[in-house]
DOKOL-669822 format. One line per 8 residues: number of its first residue (from 1); their letters; for each residue x, y, z of C-alpha. Coordinates in steps of 0.05 Angstrom, whole numbers, plus 5000, padded with zeros to 4 digits. Layout:
DOKOL-669822
NUM = a = X/Y/Z  ... $
END
This chain:
DOKOL-669822
1 = xxxxxxxx = 8663/3464/3323  8693/3397/3307  8762/3396/3278  8766/3366/3209  8813/3369/3150  8763/3417/3119  8760/3470/3173  8835/3465/3182 $
9 = xxxxxxxx = 8839/3506/3118  8811/3568/3151  8809/3557/3226  8875/3526/3248  8922/3576/3277  8963/3530/3321  8983/3458/3318  9021/3416/3368 $
17 = xxxxxxxx = 9035/3346/3391  9007/3319/3456  9050/3280/3504  9031/3240/3566  9037/3282/3629  9101/3269/3668  9081/3311/3728  9028/3354/3758 $
25 = xxxxxxxx = 8982/3396/3714  8992/3471/3709  8956/3513/3760  8883/3531/3750  8892/3605/3766  8853/3629/3827  8826/3559/3840  8896/3532/3852 $
33 = xxxxxxxx = 8912/3584/3904  8871/3547/3956  8898/3479/3936  8944/3436/3977  9007/3407/3945  8989/3378/3877  8981/3303/3871  9037/3267/3833 $
41 = xxxxxxxx = 9011/3225/3775  9066/3172/3776  9038/3128/3832  8973/3119/3795  9000/3103/3726  8987/3033/3698  9037/3040/3642  8979/3036/3593 $
49 = xxxxxxxx = 8954/3092/3548  8883/3098/3525  8869/3088/3451  8821/3137/3420  8746/3123/3420  8714/3168/3367  8664/3116/3344  8596/3129/3375 $
57 = xxxxxxxx = 8591/3059/3405  8651/3074/3449  8637/3147/3464  8655/3173/3533  8609/3190/3591  8598/3265/3597  8560/3298/3654  8518/3359/3639 $
65 = xxxxxxxx = 8557/3420/3620  8562/3472/3676  8593/3541/3682  8618/3531/3754  8673/3480/3767  8658/3478/3841  8598/3432/3837  8589/3360/3859 $
73 = xxxxxxxx = 8569/3306/3810  8574/3230/3816  8567/3165/3779  8553/3099/3815  8562/3027/3792  8519/2970/3820  8560/2906/3816  8499/2863/3831 $
81 = xxxxxxxx = 8530/2834/3893  8587/2849/3941  8657/2835/3914  8726/2840/3944  8755/2899/3907  8828/2900/3888  8830/2967/3852  8792/3017/3810 $
89 = xxxxxxxx = 8816/3035/3741  8798/3099/3702  8802/3102/3627  8808/3175/3605  8766/3203/3549  8802/3207/3482  8744/3218/3435  8742/3288/3408 $
97 = xxxxxxxx = 8797/3328/3374  8841/3375/3413  8825/3447/3396  8870/3473/3341  8907/3408/3332  8903/3345/3291  8907/3305/3356  8858/3270/3401 $
105 = xxxxxxxx = 8836/3307/3464  8860/3255/3514  8842/3269/3586  8785/3315/3569  8741/3328/3629  8781/3285/3677  8761/3310/3747  8808/3358/3782 $
113 = xxxxxxxx = 8784/3336/3851  8746/3273/3866  8739/3213/3912  8725/3139/3900  8684/3100/3950  8652/3032/3959  8591/3012/3999  8541/2955/4008 $
121 = xxxxxxxx = 8480/3001/4003  8461/3048/3946  8453/3107/3993  8526/3102/4014  8509/3112/4088  8573/3077/4110  8621/3084/4051  8692/3058/4050 $
129 = xxxxxxxx = 8743/3105/4020  8786/3079/3964  8818/3144/3942  8807/3216/3962  8834/3275/3922  8783/3326/3946  8836/3369/3980  8889/3369/3925 $
137 = xxxxxxxx = 8886/3377/3850  8896/3314/3809  8939/3325/3747  8912/3318/3677  8928/3246/3659  8925/3259/3584  8917/3190/3553  8945/3152/3613 $
145 = xxxxxxxx = 8901/3098/3644  8903/3106/3719  8891/3057/3776  8873/3066/3850  8888/3010/3899  8832/2986/3945  8865/2940/3996  8817/2899/4038 $
153 = xxxxxxxx = 8755/2933/4010  8689/2898/3996  8627/2928/3967  8569/2921/3918  8568/2994/3898  8626/3037/3874  8618/3112/3867  8661/3165/3834 $
161 = xxxxxxxx = 8645/3234/3862  8675/3295/3829  8680/3358/3871  8718/3403/3823  8713/3397/3747  8765/3409/3694  8753/3463/3642  8742/3442/3571 $
169 = xxxxxxxx = 8795/3470/3524  8772/3514/3467  8799/3534/3398  8841/3598/3400  8811/3659/3367  8823/3667/3293  8892/3697/3282  8916/3688/3354 $
177 = xxxxxxxx = 8982/3654/3370  8990/3609/3429  9045/3567/3459  9033/3503/3496  8963/3486/3519  8899/3512/3487  8861/3561/3530  8807/3539/3579 $
185 = xxxxxxxx = 8736/3551/3558  8677/3570/3601  8648/3500/3603  8662/3444/3653  8643/3371/3653  8660/3305/3684  8683/3263/3626  8709/3192/3629 $
193 = xxxxxxxx = 8712/3137/3577  8706/3077/3623  8710/3055/3696  8735/2986/3716  8726/2951/3783  8780/2898/3788  8767/2837/3831  8808/2773/3827 $
201 = xxxxxxxx = 8841/2796/3763  8778/2813/3724  8733/2873/3714  8668/2856/3750  8636/2922/3729  8628/2905/3655  8555/2910/3636  8533/2931/3705 $
209 = xxxxxxxx = 8480/2984/3718  8505/3055/3728  8466/3115/3755  8486/3187/3763  8461/3246/3804  8399/3278/3775  8423/3349/3777  8488/3345/3738 $
217 = xxxxxxxx = 8493/3272/3716  8476/3248/3646  8431/3187/3647  8435/3180/3571  8510/3166/3572  8524/3138/3641  8521/3065/3618  8583/3078/3576 $
225 = xxxxxxxx = 8624/3075/3639  8614/2999/3643  8611/2983/3569  8646/2920/3544  8719/2924/3527  8736/2936/3455  8752/2873/3417  8828/2881/3418 $
233 = xxxxxxxx = 8835/2918/3484  8833/2990/3505  8905/3011/3504  8949/3042/3451  9008/2995/3452  8998/2938/3403  9050/2883/3394  9032/2813/3371 $
241 = xxxxxxxx = 9096/2775/3352  9055/2711/3343  9021/2743/3283  9087/2752/3244  9092/2687/3204  9154/2653/3178  9167/2672/3106  9187/2600/3091 $
249 = xxxxxxxx = 9115/2581/3102  9087/2633/3055  9052/2610/2992  9047/2673/2949  8985/2678/2907  8990/2682/2832  8947/2735/2800  8905/2709/2742 $
257 = xxxxxxxx = 8918/2775/2705  8966/2833/2710  8951/2907/2703  8995/2938/2650  9047/2986/2678  9062/3014/2609  9042/3000/2537  8973/3034/2534 $
265 = xxxxxxxx = 8963/3097/2493  8899/3138/2492  8866/3164/2430  8816/3218/2449  8759/3204/2497  8747/3223/2569  8809/3188/2597  8856/3227/2552 $
273 = xxxxxxxx = 8822/3293/2569  8825/3277/2643  8899/3260/2639  8916/3324/2602  8877/3363/2654  8915/3326/2708  8982/3345/2678  8961/3418/2676 $
281 = xxxxxxxx = 8939/3415/2749  9005/3383/2770  9047/3434/2734  9009/3496/2756  8992/3481/2829  9063/3484/2860  9135/3495/2840  9189/3444/2857 $
289 = xxxxxxxx = 9215/3494/2909  9146/3492/2942  9145/3416/2941  9214/3409/2972  9208/3463/3026  9196/3416/3085  9255/3372/3066  9300/3432/3066 $
297 = xxxxxxxx = 9270/3457/3131  9291/3391/3163  9362/3398/3138  9367/3472/3157  9373/3496/3085  9308/3535/3095  9296/3569/3162  9243/3612/3195 $
305 = xxxxxxxx = 9189/3599/3143  9121/3621/3170  9063/3582/3140  8996/3615/3131  8926/3592/3113  8921/3523/3083  8997/3515/3087  8993/3504/3163 $
313 = xxxxxxxx = 8958/3438/3159  8962/3411/3088  9036/3427/3078  9071/3438/3145  9034/3391/3191  9034/3338/3137  9106/3354/3118  9127/3318/3055 $
321 = xxxxxxxx = 9058/3299/3032  9059/3353/2978  9120/3321/2945  9085/3254/2952  9022/3282/2919  9062/3307/2859  9101/3243/2852  9038/3200/2856 $
329 = xxxxxxxx = 9004/3239/2800  9065/3253/2757  9097/3184/2765  9034/3149/2745  9023/3195/2686  9093/3186/2658  9081/3111/2650  9034/3128/2593 $
337 = xxxxxxxx = 9051/3198/2569  9123/3221/2558  9121/3293/2583  9191/3324/2589  9174/3378/2640  9135/3330/2684  9194/3282/2682  9244/3337/2697 $
345 = xxxxxxxx = 9205/3357/2759  9199/3285/2783  9275/3277/2777  9288/3343/2813  9245/3321/2871  9275/3251/2877  9346/3281/2872  9330/3329/2928 $
353 = xxxxxxxx = 9302/3274/2972  9367/3236/2960  9406/3299/2978  9368/3305/3044  9373/3231/3062  9406/3219/3129  9463/3169/3139  9414/3120/3172 $
361 = xxxxxxxx = 9370/3119/3110  9317/3167/3137  9283/3206/3080  9218/3236/3106  9210/3311/3106  9192/3316/3180  9245/3305/3234  9249/3234/3261 $
369 = xxxxxxxx = 9225/3254/3330  9161/3286/3304  9132/3223/3272  9072/3223/3319  9056/3296/3305  8990/3304/3266  8983/3249/3214  9056/3242/3195 $
377 = xxxxxxxx = 9065/3170/3219  9015/3141/3171  8983/3189/3121  9046/3228/3103  9092/3167/3104  9044/3130/3058  9040/3188/3009  9114/3195/2999 $
385 = xxxxxxxx = 9120/3119/2994  9066/3117/2940  9099/3175/2904  9169/3144/2903  9140/3078/2879  9104/3112/2822  9167/3151/2805  9205/3085/2803 $
393 = xxxxxxxx = 9154/3052/2758  9158/3112/2711  9233/3101/2703  9268/3139/2759  9326/3095/2781  9338/3127/2849  9268/3120/2879  9270/3046/2898 $
401 = xxxxxxxx = 9338/3048/2933  9314/3108/2973  9253/3070/2996  9293/3008/3013  9342/3046/3056  9284/3081/3092  9245/3018/3107  9307/2983/3131 $
409 = xxxxxxxx = 9309/3039/3183  9234/3041/3196  9225/2966/3206  9273/2967/3266  9244/3027/3304  9223/3020/3378  9161/3062/3366  9127/3009/3323 $
417 = xxxxxxxx = 9082/2982/3378  9050/3052/3384  9042/3065/3310  8973/3035/3298  8935/3069/3355  8984/3121/3380  8986/3156/3313  8926/3192/3283 $
425 = xxxxxxxx = 8893/3141/3237  8955/3097/3243  8925/3043/3199  8936/3088/3138  9010/3071/3144  8998/2997/3131  8993/3005/3056  9062/3038/3054 $
433 = xxxxxxxx = 9095/2976/3081  9057/2926/3039  9067/2965/2974  9141/2964/2987  9137/2890/3005  9106/2875/2937  9155/2920/2899  9220/2897/2867 $
441 = xxxxxxxx = 9259/2916/2930  9210/2885/2979  9233/2844/3038  9193/2797/3083  9205/2845/3141  9162/2898/3107  9102/2852/3113  9121/2822/3181 $
449 = xxxxxxxx = 9120/2892/3212  9048/2898/3191  9031/2829/3218  9063/2842/3285  9045/2914/3299  8982/2928/3258  8944/2863/3246  8878/2865/3284 $
457 = xxxxxxxx = 8854/2793/3288  8786/2808/3318  8772/2860/3265  8791/2811/3210  8744/2759/3238  8687/2808/3245  8695/2831/3173  8696/2759/3149 $
465 = xxxxxxxx = 8630/2750/3185  8603/2812/3149  8591/2850/3214  8570/2921/3195  8595/2949/3261  8666/2934/3241  8661/2988/3188  8620/3044/3217 $
473 = xxxxxxxx = 8639/3031/3289  8712/3015/3278  8736/3012/3350  8803/3048/3350  8799/3110/3307  8748/3153/3272  8710/3110/3221  8729/3136/3153 $
481 = xxxxxxxx = 8738/3118/3080  8812/3114/3096  8799/3046/3128  8798/3022/3056  8874/3030/3056  8878/2981/3114  8840/2932/3070  8886/2943/3012 $
489 = xxxxxxxx = 8944/2925/3057  8910/2862/3083  8897/2840/3012  8971/2851/2997  8986/2805/3056  8942/2753/3023  8981/2760/2958  9047/2753/2996 $
497 = xxxxxxxx = 9029/2697/3044  8970/2660/3013  8935/2661/3081  8859/2659/3067  8843/2696/3131  8864/2761/3097  8824/2747/3033  8762/2727/3072 $
505 = xxxxxxxx = 8763/2790/3115  8776/2838/3058  8723/2807/3013  8674/2812/3070  8691/2885/3079  8687/2898/3004  8617/2869/3003  8597/2910/3064 $
513 = xxxxxxxx = 8620/2975/3034  8588/2959/2967  8521/2940/2999  8516/2992/3054  8564/3051/3043  8560/3066/2969  8519/3123/2942  8482/3126/2877 $
521 = xxxxxxxx = 8537/3133/2824  8588/3095/2865  8619/3145/2914  8634/3121/2985  8586/3148/3037  8626/3142/3101  8668/3201/3123  8706/3221/3185 $
529 = xxxxxxxx = 8672/3261/3241  8603/3240/3219  8557/3185/3242  8546/3142/3180  8505/3080/3197  8492/3028/3144  8451/3052/3084  8455/3125/3107 $
537 = xxxxxxxx = 8473/3154/3038  8452/3224/3058  8437/3266/2997  8445/3334/3031  8510/3320/3068  8579/3325/3038  8600/3253/3031  8635/3217/2975 $
545 = xxxxxxxx = 8706/3239/2985  8748/3233/2921  8803/3199/2960  8755/3145/2983  8737/3128/2912  8810/3126/2894  8823/3074/2948  8761/3037/2925 $
553 = xxxxxxxx = 8788/3032/2855  8856/3004/2876  8823/2955/2925  8774/2931/2872  8831/2925/2822  8867/2876/2868  8805/2831/2869  8797/2840/2794 $
561 = xxxxxxxx = 8867/2814/2780  8854/2755/2825  8789/2739/2788  8785/2778/2723  8723/2741/2700  8681/2771/2757  8649/2832/2727  8630/2863/2795 $
569 = xxxxxxxx = 8700/2890/2805  8705/2923/2737  8637/2954/2749  8660/2986/2814  8723/3013/2782  8682/3041/2724  8633/3077/2769  8688/3106/2812 $
577 = xxxxxxxx = 8728/3133/2754  8672/3163/2712  8624/3186/2766  8675/3209/2818  8746/3214/2793  8732/3250/2727  8669/3284/2754  8709/3316/2811 $
585 = xxxxxxxx = 8761/3344/2764  8755/3419/2750  8792/3422/2684  8865/3434/2698  8850/3481/2756  8840/3434/2814  8801/3376/2844  8737/3374/2885 $
593 = xxxxxxxx = 8737/3344/2954  8666/3316/2957  8620/3283/2906  8559/3326/2915  8495/3291/2891  8445/3348/2899  8451/3420/2878  8516/3448/2850 $
601 = xxxxxxxx = 8586/3419/2851  8631/3448/2904  8690/3492/2888  8754/3456/2871  8820/3465/2908  8894/3464/2891  8928/3464/2958  8948/3391/2971 $
609 = xxxxxxxx = 8884/3365/3003  8877/3290/3015  8829/3286/2956  8876/3323/2910  8932/3275/2926  8893/3211/2916  8853/3241/2859  8915/3258/2819 $
617 = xxxxxxxx = 8943/3189/2834  8879/3157/2806  8876/3201/2745  8948/3187/2728  8935/3112/2730  8873/3111/2685  8902/3070/2627  8919/3011/2672 $
625 = xxxxxxxx = 8846/3001/2687  8823/2991/2615  8857/2924/2604  8892/2868/2641  8940/2818/2612  8931/2743/2626  8976/2684/2607  8927/2664/2553 $
633 = xxxxxxxx = 8911/2733/2526  8877/2798/2544  8818/2824/2584  8780/2886/2562  8748/2916/2624  8731/2988/2604  8713/3020/2538  8760/3077/2522 $
641 = xxxxxxxx = 8791/3095/2455  8861/3067/2463  8914/3018/2440  8949/2966/2483  9013/2932/2462  9035/2869/2497  9075/2805/2489  9037/2741/2476 $
649 = xxxxxxxx = 9079/2677/2475  9139/2718/2456  9104/2754/2400  9083/2827/2398  9008/2840/2394  8965/2902/2397  8892/2916/2405  8863/2983/2383 $
657 = xxxxxxxx = 8795/3002/2410  8753/3057/2378  8692/3083/2414  8656/3146/2437  8635/3113/2503  8600/3134/2547  8564/3180/2497  8553/3124/2447 $
665 = xxxxxxxx = 8551/3049/2456  8587/3025/2394  8657/2996/2403  8705/2972/2349  8770/2934/2360  8827/2914/2314  8881/2862/2331  8950/2866/2301 $
673 = xxxxxxxx = 9008/2817/2306  9079/2818/2281  9078/2744/2268  9026/2688/2268  9001/2677/2339  8936/2671/2377  8907/2698/2441  8842/2696/2480 $
681 = xxxxxxxx = 8808/2764/2480  8756/2769/2536  8709/2827/2532  8671/2849/2593  8595/2847/2592  8574/2905/2637  8525/2892/2692  8488/2955/2672 $
689 = xxxxxxxx = 8474/2928/2602  8399/2919/2593  8403/2880/2529  8442/2821/2501  8511/2845/2480  8528/2828/2408  8599/2823/2382  8614/2814/2309 $
697 = xxxxxxxx = 8676/2771/2301  8676/2756/2226  8647/2709/2205  8613/2695/2272  8564/2735/2315  8579/2727/2389  8526/2739/2443  8532/2753/2517 $
705 = xxxxxxxx = 8499/2706/2567  8456/2721/2628  8514/2704/2674  8552/2768/2655  8614/2726/2641  8660/2759/2591  8652/2743/2518  8715/2705/2496 $
713 = xxxx = 8743/2692/2427  8809/2671/2397  8846/2725/2359  8897/2702/2308 $
END
């Protein structure tokens, strides 16, 4: 069964971090008894590690499954003509998830014993040996790309022959405890992501015909061995110093409107109900002791805690995310609703994080040397960053200095070249840096780290060209709605630098998602561990993660503030909030993971899932999506009973909206000023409106146009 966040809740009994092998693999029991001295891996290492290939376009070659490892199976490349061969390079599989771990199964199915040969005839009647490990066991390379020298060898055909297969690891039995490696299962395969034949400095095997033996080979997948290279290479390490631009050349973009951070009060309606439910959920789901446990585990204040059930993954593996979840939801909420208990808990958490801060500025709940464990490097780091930012914007004075000291540490770390592809879904961490960069304590280095170690130029170009494959066949990690956070970060880079390459790519991606991966009602129909081609929108599969719609709202909001007259962005925000965010709320009890379109809604949860964290963040931010404030006045984007107070040309103004939307269509508004002044009030004309929108602005009657431009009038 495939490992997902969902089945972690009931199936995970062990979690661990995988490291590249530094020596021979462990013995294979009785099989190893007859082996000669094990082969040492070091002479065959290239120094490169294989990036994961979970997208179906880059799936690995897998021979037929067998129960006996002592079989012979082969795959043979036809180069089209004879070439001088310098070396052969093997790219290990890193496609599926390691049993019982939130980690890719690198090295799966790499042959234990094998030989590599070249010949000028397909029957290999006079083969030339390049490497022969048929008498000794070859160690598990994990994610290491290996290379085998072929001095003075020529040939048209290159064949890999496996004579002993490696067992496929399996998930431990429910309730069992293991140390180290997962147990071997009963199945054996030859599995390899790619095979390169290097001649004169290039891979001459790319696109060449490959065949396999009929008995055990897999003709459906064998062509994967010579597939084209991924657009930004195959390896994990990613470092492009040329991409980090000089801040003196940046031309920061000015938003045409600003989302209010405070100053909006709700007066009944769905938003107010949703926010009150969200407060109840936040207060009743965990205590502050629960939220701080992992921080105190790191400092030694709590020892020997034994997690069970959902705690194993959602709390311990993702150590610190629970505190981030609470701070995201509570911090956002406190900007609009003064709730003493909620504020007290926010302050308790921030104080404890300060207490646990290391002298070097490190603040995460997990130890420094475990950053690549599970999804800590990106997901967890981003959550705590979001949470502290929201706490700061709600009035906590300690949160921003804590973040600044941490990112001064983070931005100098030697592991940065491995963060994008060496961490699980490493791109999720981009938004953490760019949100700090755009905060009051931001520094250019926060953005430059993303440019140098995360920026994927080929991906940006493909998105700008509206290539669908860039979304559902993202080359370097499992395609997922979390890619939307990468796009949020790139749009932040546009705001910081003014470079249109970022805007063009993100707008292209936004249009692709909207056209091809949006279900009826607005939920996002691409999800990890599933094959979701364009326009799939499966009704009977659990798609539409709440977290995906949260990301969609915040991405669309960035575009809306750049161009508040474009109604499309408000429409996407509206659908996501009403049809997903609020619809997935289960009163004050919990939040639902998926947006189910057929049948009954699924059961809600309250144990720190990804959708709970991003759901509570969205629900806490609801008032900021109703209005935006422009230099000349105000935009009304959504129709909720509320009052906004803002400064216009130095004068206080307020707009009170009364409505029973979405149950009734009538909307009333009243402007108040403390002194004579004027402002442009722009009211959105919804794209779903089937009739001309009429607005009575005594003594005039204003009508909407066919262009869906907002209706604008001067208020005095």
